C-alpha positions in Angstrom: 87.7 111.5 82.1 90.7 113.5 83.5 94.2 113.1 82.2 97.0 115.1 83.8 100.2 115.2 81.7 103.5 116.2 83.2 102.2 119.0 85.4 104.8 121.3 87.0 103.9 124.4 89.0 106.3 126.9 90.4 105.5 129.7 92.8 108.7 131.7 92.3 111.4 129.4 93.8 108.9 126.9 95.3 108.4 123.9 93.0 104.9 122.9 94.2 104.1 120.2 91.6 106.9 118.1 90.1 105.9 116.3 86.9 102.5 114.9 87.9 101.0 112.3 85.6 97.6 110.9 86.4 94.6 109.4 84.7 91.2 109.3 86.4 88.6 107.2 84.6 84.9 107.6 85.0 82.7 105.0 86.5 82.1 104.1 90.1 85.3 105.7 91.4 85.9 107.6 94.6 89.6 108.6 94.8 91.1 109.7 98.1 93.9 112.3 97.6 96.0 112.4 100.7 99.3 113.5 102.0 101.0 115.9 104.5 100.4 119.6 104.5 102.1 121.5 101.7 102.5 118.3 99.6 100.7 119.9 96.6 97.1 118.5 97.0 95.5 121.9 96.8 97.6 123.1 93.9 96.7 120.0 92.0 93.0 120.5 92.6 93.2 124.1 91.5 94.9 123.1 88.3 92.0 120.7 87.6 89.6 123.5 88.3 91.5 125.9 86.1 92.0 128.2 89.1 95.7 127.8 88.8 97.6 127.7 85.5 100.4 125.0 85.4 103.9 126.3 84.6 104.3 123.3 82.4 102.0 120.4 81.3 98.3 120.2 80.8 95.0 119.0 82.3 92.6 117.3 79.9 89.0 116.8 81.0 86.8 114.8 78.7 89.2 115.5 75.9 89.3 119.3 76.4 92.2 121.3 77.8 91.1 122.8 81.1 93.4 125.8 80.7 92.0 126.7 77.3 88.3 125.7 77.6 86.4 127.1 80.5 83.4 124.9 79.7 85.2 122.1 81.5 84.2 123.7 84.8 80.6 122.8 83.9 81.4 119.2 84.4 82.7 119.7 87.9 81.0 120.2 91.3 83.4 121.6 93.9 83.2 121.9 97.6 86.2 124.0 98.9 87.7 123.5 102.3 86.6 127.1 103.3 83.8 128.6 101.3 83.3 132.4 101.2 79.7 133.4 100.5 78.3 136.9 100.5 77.6 137.4 104.2 74.5 139.6 103.6 72.7 137.0 101.4 70.2 134.6 102.9 70.6 130.9 102.4 67.7 130.9 100.0 69.1 133.8 97.9 72.6 132.1 97.9 71.1 129.1 96.2 69.0 131.3 93.9 72.2 133.2 92.9 74.1 130.0 92.1 71.2 128.6 90.1 71.2 131.7 88.0 74.7 130.8 86.8 73.3 127.7 85.1 69.8 128.7 83.9 69.7 125.9 81.4 69.5 123.3 84.2 65.9 123.1 85.5 66.2 119.8 87.3 68.7 120.6 90.1 69.8 118.1 92.7 68.3 119.4 96.0 68.7 116.2 98.0 71.3 117.6 100.4 69.5 120.9 100.7 66.5 119.0 102.3 68.6 116.3 104.1 70.5 119.0 105.9 67.2 120.9 106.6 68.6 124.0 105.0 65.0 124.9 104.0 64.3 125.5 107.7 66.9 128.3 107.9 66.4 129.7 104.4 65.9 133.2 105.6 69.0 133.4 107.7 72.0 135.3 106.2 75.2 133.5 105.5 77.1 135.7 107.8 75.1 134.4 110.8 75.7 130.7 110.1 78.1 128.5 112.0 81.0 127.0 110.2 79.4 123.6 110.1 76.2 125.0 108.5 78.2 126.8 105.9 79.9 123.5 105.1 76.4 122.0 104.6 75.5 124.8 102.1 78.8 124.2 100.3 78.2 120.5 100.1 74.7 120.9 98.8 75.9 123.3 96.1 78.6 120.9 95.0 76.1 118.3 93.9 73.4 120.7 92.7 74.0 120.6 88.9 74.4 116.9 88.6 78.2 117.1 87.8 80.0 114.2 86.3 83.0 115.0 88.5 82.8 116.0 92.1 85.8 117.4 94.0 85.5 117.6 97.8 88.2 119.4 99.7 88.1 118.4 103.4 84.3 117.9 103.2 83.8 116.6 106.7 85.7 119.4 108.5 83.3 121.0 110.9 80.4 118.7 110.3 78.7 116.9 113.2 78.4 113.1 113.1 74.9 113.1 111.7 75.7 115.5 108.9 78.9 113.6 108.1 76.9 110.4 107.8 74.4 112.1 105.4 77.2 113.4 103.2 78.9 110.0 103.1 75.6 108.4 102.0 75.3 111.0 99.3 78.9 110.4 98.1 78.3 106.6 97.9 75.0 107.1 96.1 76.7 109.4 93.5 79.6 107.0 93.2 77.2 104.2 92.3 75.8 106.3 89.5 79.2 106.3 87.9 80.4 109.7 89.0 84.1 110.4 89.5 84.6 111.7 93.0 87.9 113.1 94.3 88.2 113.7 98.1 91.0 115.2 100.2 91.0 114.6 103.9 93.5 114.8 106.7 91.5 112.3 108.7 92.2 109.1 106.7 89.7 107.0 108.7 86.9 109.0 107.2 87.7 107.5 103.8 87.8 103.8 104.8 84.4 103.0 103.5 84.3 105.6 100.7 87.4 105.4 98.6 88.0 102.9 95.8 91.4 104.3 95.0 94.1 106.2 97.0 96.6 108.7 95.8 99.4 109.7 98.2 101.3 112.8 97.5 104.6 113.9 99.1 106.7 117.0 98.3 104.9 117.7 95.0 105.1 114.2 93.7 102.9 111.1 93.6 104.2 108.5 96.0 101.7 106.0 94.8 98.2 105.6 93.1 96.5 102.3 93.9 93.2 100.7 94.2 92.2 100.2 97.8 92.1 96.4 97.2 95.7 96.4 95.9 96.8 98.7 98.7 95.4 96.5 101.4 96.8 93.4 99.7 100.3 94.9 99.4 100.4 96.0 103.0 98.5 93.1 104.6 96.3 95.6 106.4 92.5 95.8 106.7 91.9 99.6 106.5 93.3 102.5 104.5 94.5 104.1 107.7 96.5 101.0 108.7 97.9 100.6 105.2 99.0 104.3 105.0 100.6 104.1 108.4 102.5 101.0 107.5 103.8 102.5 104.3 104.9 105.7 106.0 106.6 103.8 108.8 108.5 101.6 106.3 109.5 104.7 104.3 110.7 106.6 107.3 113.1 103.8 108.4 114.4 102.8 105.0 
């Protein structure tokens, strides 16, 4: 579904992405994209979303070049790490505004809207909401148009345990429908029961891309957290 071919990205002298090659297939996949700060995760996501143009290489989504065909964005639901909504709009009008962007879709996915009880605060303006509630709005919008691909950037940041559990259930449900889900998180333990595959980035490169089963087998660990820690410890002392 997504093919990334030899992506390089320079920000002046900073070489943020260094020859990234990846293929993400559709079908029951939840891919954890992890790595230290400034390793290139956000830049890679922005290239997939066509928010950043690669200096070299291309991103193909369902056979279409993301940099030349803006319709590829219609296939993706995106939850940014920090969403910026018009502060004077109510919750209800924010959803109405986003729905107006895709008027051809009548059957929207409103499950998270109701599970997070956003209907109870529909008249509140976005500028008065807590950070965690804004995250709930952002999560609900990411799934609203039944996207084939869902990209969630630090989705659990600021969410209380109950809201995190609701979102995890939604992710698993959509994964079982055959959606391709890509999640970044600094808290690796949050991904232990979600991810089917793990990509670890370091200094603009892919250190490894493995299924969780193979990762655990190779390291002899029982969790993604344990496996990553073992790999990093071995790498540091080699």
